C-alpha positions in Angstrom: 122.8 87.2 95.0 119.7 89.4 94.8 118.1 87.8 97.8 120.9 88.8 100.1 120.0 92.0 102.0 122.3 95.0 101.8 122.6 98.4 103.4 122.5 101.9 101.9 124.4 104.8 103.3 122.1 107.0 105.3 119.7 104.2 106.1 121.2 102.5 109.0 119.5 99.4 110.5 117.2 99.3 107.4 118.4 96.3 105.3 117.0 96.3 101.8 116.3 93.3 99.5 115.6 93.0 95.8 113.6 90.5 93.9 113.8 89.7 90.2 111.4 88.4 87.6 113.0 86.6 84.6 111.6 85.6 81.2 113.5 82.9 79.3 113.2 82.1 75.6 115.3 79.6 73.8 115.4 78.1 70.3 115.6 79.2 66.7 113.8 82.4 65.6 114.0 84.3 62.3 115.6 87.2 64.2 117.0 88.2 67.5 114.1 90.6 67.9 111.5 87.8 67.9 113.5 85.8 70.5 113.6 88.9 72.7 109.9 89.4 72.1 109.2 85.8 73.4 111.5 86.4 76.4 109.5 89.6 77.1 106.2 87.6 77.0 107.6 85.1 79.4 108.7 88.0 81.7 105.2 89.4 81.6 103.8 86.0 82.7 106.4 85.9 85.5 105.2 89.2 86.8 101.5 88.3 86.4 102.1 85.1 88.4 103.3 87.1 91.4 106.8 88.3 90.5 110.1 87.0 92.1 110.3 84.0 89.8 111.3 82.9 86.3 109.1 81.6 83.5 110.2 79.8 80.3 108.4 80.8 77.1 105.8 78.4 75.7 104.2 78.9 72.3 100.7 79.1 73.7 101.8 82.2 75.7 102.0 84.1 72.4 98.3 83.3 71.7 97.3 84.4 75.1 99.1 87.7 74.7 97.6 88.3 71.3 94.1 87.6 72.7 94.8 90.0 75.6 96.0 92.7 73.3 92.9 92.4 71.1 90.7 92.7 74.2 92.5 95.8 75.4 92.1 97.4 72.0 88.4 96.6 72.0 88.2 98.3 75.4 88.7 101.7 73.8 85.5 101.2 71.8 83.5 99.5 74.5 83.0 102.6 76.7 82.0 104.9 73.8 79.7 102.2 72.4 77.9 101.6 75.7 78.9 97.9 75.8 79.4 97.9 79.6 76.6 97.0 81.9 76.0 96.1 85.5 74.8 92.8 86.9 73.7 92.4 90.5 74.2 89.3 92.5 71.8 88.9 95.5 73.3 88.3 99.0 71.2 86.5 101.6 71.0 86.2 105.4 71.8 82.5 105.8 69.6 82.1 108.9 66.4 83.9 107.8 66.9 83.6 104.0 66.2 87.3 103.6 67.7 89.1 100.7 69.9 91.8 102.4 71.8 93.4 99.5 73.2 92.9 96.0 76.8 93.1 94.7 77.3 95.2 91.6 79.4 93.4 89.0 80.8 95.0 85.9 80.1 93.1 82.6 81.1 93.7 79.0 78.7 92.8 76.2 81.3 92.2 73.5 79.8 92.3 69.9 81.6 89.1 69.0 82.7 87.4 72.2 79.3 87.8 74.0 79.3 88.7 77.7 82.8 89.1 79.1 83.3 89.2 82.9 85.5 91.9 84.2 88.0 89.5 85.6 89.0 88.5 82.0 89.9 92.1 81.1 93.3 93.4 82.2 93.5 96.2 82.9 90.0 97.7 83.1 89.8 101.4 82.4 90.1 103.3 85.7 87.4 105.6 84.4 84.9 102.8 85.1 85.1 103.4 88.8 82.5 104.2 91.5 80.6 106.7 89.4 79.5 104.2 86.8 78.6 101.7 89.5 76.6 104.0 91.8 74.7 105.9 89.1 73.0 102.8 87.6 72.2 101.6 91.1 70.4 104.8 91.9 68.5 104.9 88.6 68.7 101.9 86.4 65.9 101.4 83.9 62.6 101.4 85.7 63.9 102.1 89.2 63.4 105.4 91.0 66.4 107.8 91.4 67.8 108.4 94.8 66.9 105.1 96.6 68.9 101.9 96.1 66.8 99.5 94.1 63.7 100.8 95.8 61.1 100.3 93.1 58.0 98.6 94.3 58.8 99.5 98.0 62.0 97.5 98.1 65.0 99.0 99.8 68.3 97.1 99.6 72.0 97.8 100.0 74.6 97.5 97.3 78.2 96.4 97.3 80.8 97.7 94.9 84.5 96.6 94.4 87.5 98.9 94.7 90.8 98.1 92.9 94.2 98.1 94.4 95.2 101.1 92.3 92.2 103.1 93.4 93.0 102.3 97.1 96.5 103.7 96.6 95.3 107.3 96.1 93.2 109.9 98.0 91.2 110.3 94.8 89.2 107.3 96.0 87.4 109.4 98.6 86.6 112.2 96.1 85.3 109.7 93.6 83.0 108.0 96.1 81.6 111.3 97.4 81.0 112.6 93.9 79.3 109.4 92.9 77.1 109.5 96.0 76.1 113.1 95.4 75.3 112.7 91.7 73.3 109.5 92.2 71.5 110.6 95.4 72.6 107.3 96.9 72.4 106.8 100.7 76.0 106.3 101.9 74.8 103.9 104.6 73.4 101.7 101.8 76.8 101.4 100.0 79.3 98.7 100.9 82.8 99.2 99.5 84.7 95.9 99.0 88.5 95.8 99.1 90.6 92.7 98.7 92.7 91.5 101.6 95.8 91.6 99.5 95.2 95.3 98.5 94.9 96.3 102.1 98.1 94.4 103.2 100.3 95.9 100.5 100.7 99.1 102.6 98.8 98.9 105.8 100.2 102.1 107.3 98.9 104.1 104.3 95.6 102.2 104.0 94.4 102.4 107.6 93.9 106.3 107.5 92.4 106.1 104.0 89.9 103.5 105.2 89.1 105.7 108.2 88.4 108.6 105.9 86.3 106.4 103.7 84.4 105.1 106.7 83.8 108.8 107.7 81.7 109.3 104.5 79.1 106.9 106.0 79.7 104.0 103.7 80.5 100.5 105.0 83.6 98.5 104.2 84.1 94.8 103.5 87.4 92.9 103.2 87.0 90.7 100.1 88.8 87.3 99.5 89.6 86.8 103.2 92.1 84.0 103.7 93.9 84.3 100.3 96.3 87.1 101.1 99.2 87.2 103.5 97.7 89.3 106.3 98.2 88.9 110.0 94.9 88.5 111.8 96.2 90.9 114.3 95.8 93.7 111.7 92.1 93.2 111.5 91.5 95.0 114.9 93.2 98.1 113.4 91.0 98.2 110.3 87.7 100.1 110.3 85.8 97.4 108.5 82.3 95.9 108.9 82.4 92.7 106.9 84.7 89.7 106.3 84.0 88.0 102.9 85.3 84.4 103.1 86.9 83.5 99.8 85.1 81.0 97.5 88.1 78.7 97.4 87.4 77.7 101.1 83.6 77.4 100.5 84.0 75.1 97.5 86.3 72.6 99.4 84.7 72.8 102.9 82.8 69.5 102.4 85.8 67.5 101.5 88.6 69.4 103.3 88.8 69.5 107.1 91.3 72.2 106.8 88.9 74.5 104.8 86.2 73.8 107.4 88.5 74.7 110.2 89.6 77.9 108.5 86.0 78.9 107.9 85.2 78.3 111.6 88.1 80.4 112.5 87.0 83.3 110.3 83.5 83.2 111.6 84.5 83.2 115.2 87.0 85.9 114.5 84.2 88.0 113.0 82.0 87.4 116.1 84.9 88.4 118.4 85.5 91.6 116.5 81.8 92.4 115.9 82.0 91.9 112.2 79.6 90.3 109.7 80.9 87.2 108.0 79.9 86.5 104.4 80.6 83.4 102.4 81.0 83.9 98.6 80.8 81.5 95.8 78.3 79.1 97.3 77.5 76.8 94.4 76.7 73.5 96.1 74.7 72.5 99.1 77.1 74.1 101.6 74.3 76.2 103.2 73.6 73.9 106.1 77.3 73.6 107.1 77.8 77.3 106.9 74.7 77.9 109.0 76.0 75.4 111.6 79.2 77.4 111.7 77.0 80.5 112.3 78.2 82.4 109.2 75.9 85.4 108.8 75.5 85.9 105.0 76.2 84.2 101.7 76.0 84.6 97.9 76.5 82.2 95.0 74.8 80.3 92.2 73.1 78.0 94.7 70.8 81.0 95.6 70.9 83.3 92.6 73.0 84.2 89.6 73.9 87.8 88.8 70.8 89.6 87.4 70.6 92.6 85.1 68.9 95.7 86.5 65.5 94.9 84.8 65.4 91.5 86.5 66.3 92.7 90.0 62.9 94.3 90.6 61.1 91.1 89.7 63.4 89.0 91.8 63.0 91.2 94.8 59.2 91.1 94.4 59.1 87.3 94.4 61.6 87.1 97.2 59.8 89.6 99.4 56.8 87.3 99.6 59.0 84.3 100.4 60.9 86.3 103.0 57.7 87.4 104.7 56.3 83.9 104.8 59.6 82.5 106.2 59.7 85.3 108.9 56.2 84.5 109.9 57.0 80.8 110.3 60.1 81.7 112.3 58.1 84.0 114.6 55.6 81.2 115.2 58.3 78.7 116.0 60.0 81.0 118.5 56.9 82.6 120.0 54.1 80.0 119.8 
């Protein structure tokens, strides 16, 4: 019955629909409260899985919830104890091999669990937004303030991720401007990554916000392209610079003609719209196929794992010599 559309008085020609998430728990429990608790856990799983569905409680769900609660309790101590740090994953030009930028990735060095990736923590504190990502980029240990990873003469751009919740408020622009000012970071060297799904949740509200963000001088990338429910027609309305092709397509492109065809479509779409295309999650020898498809950039363990700030400078020093030698060979080949 909930799926059937209905009308509200005063909203003519605007049919409304509802969806429902349901958690189900059955069996014998010591009390009704515990049975309701298990149903609530199943409901939470239904919402996490995308809503508009039902989930039946399984005993292992309780263990998962307990683990999640313990992690979230530890979050309160993590910030005060300085347990968060940034890692930087290099991004490369697939044609020249040049290191063009790095993506800043939040990590948590848990005292007992070791290094925990941000994706395992739900939800991350909203306080760990752009300011904590921009300030370490401008002046991590051993790197000069005011220039992005510019120690030793290196100058390289940095990408940071924006959450769906951050994109839903105008506070996002103020946060970025404040972080840029306090860090001395060049706006043109900052790329803000926003997932396709986050953009498509409310396109009419997001487009002007992205335009305001673009006006600050930063660049914008759409992350996880191909995993959402967007219409490609919307892309021409969005003030973006880069399309990041989701790793799920990259990992299957060698064995899946469908993935290969989609990657080819994304790359050609990027060229038509004048956008950079970037393949993420390259962990196997997909380089040659991506280069044949004329994908512009790539990142993944095949090239480099995320590096802590102290290791970035050494990496760039080694890479700069390699890049210069490769450029010289390319120049000789094209201009003998």
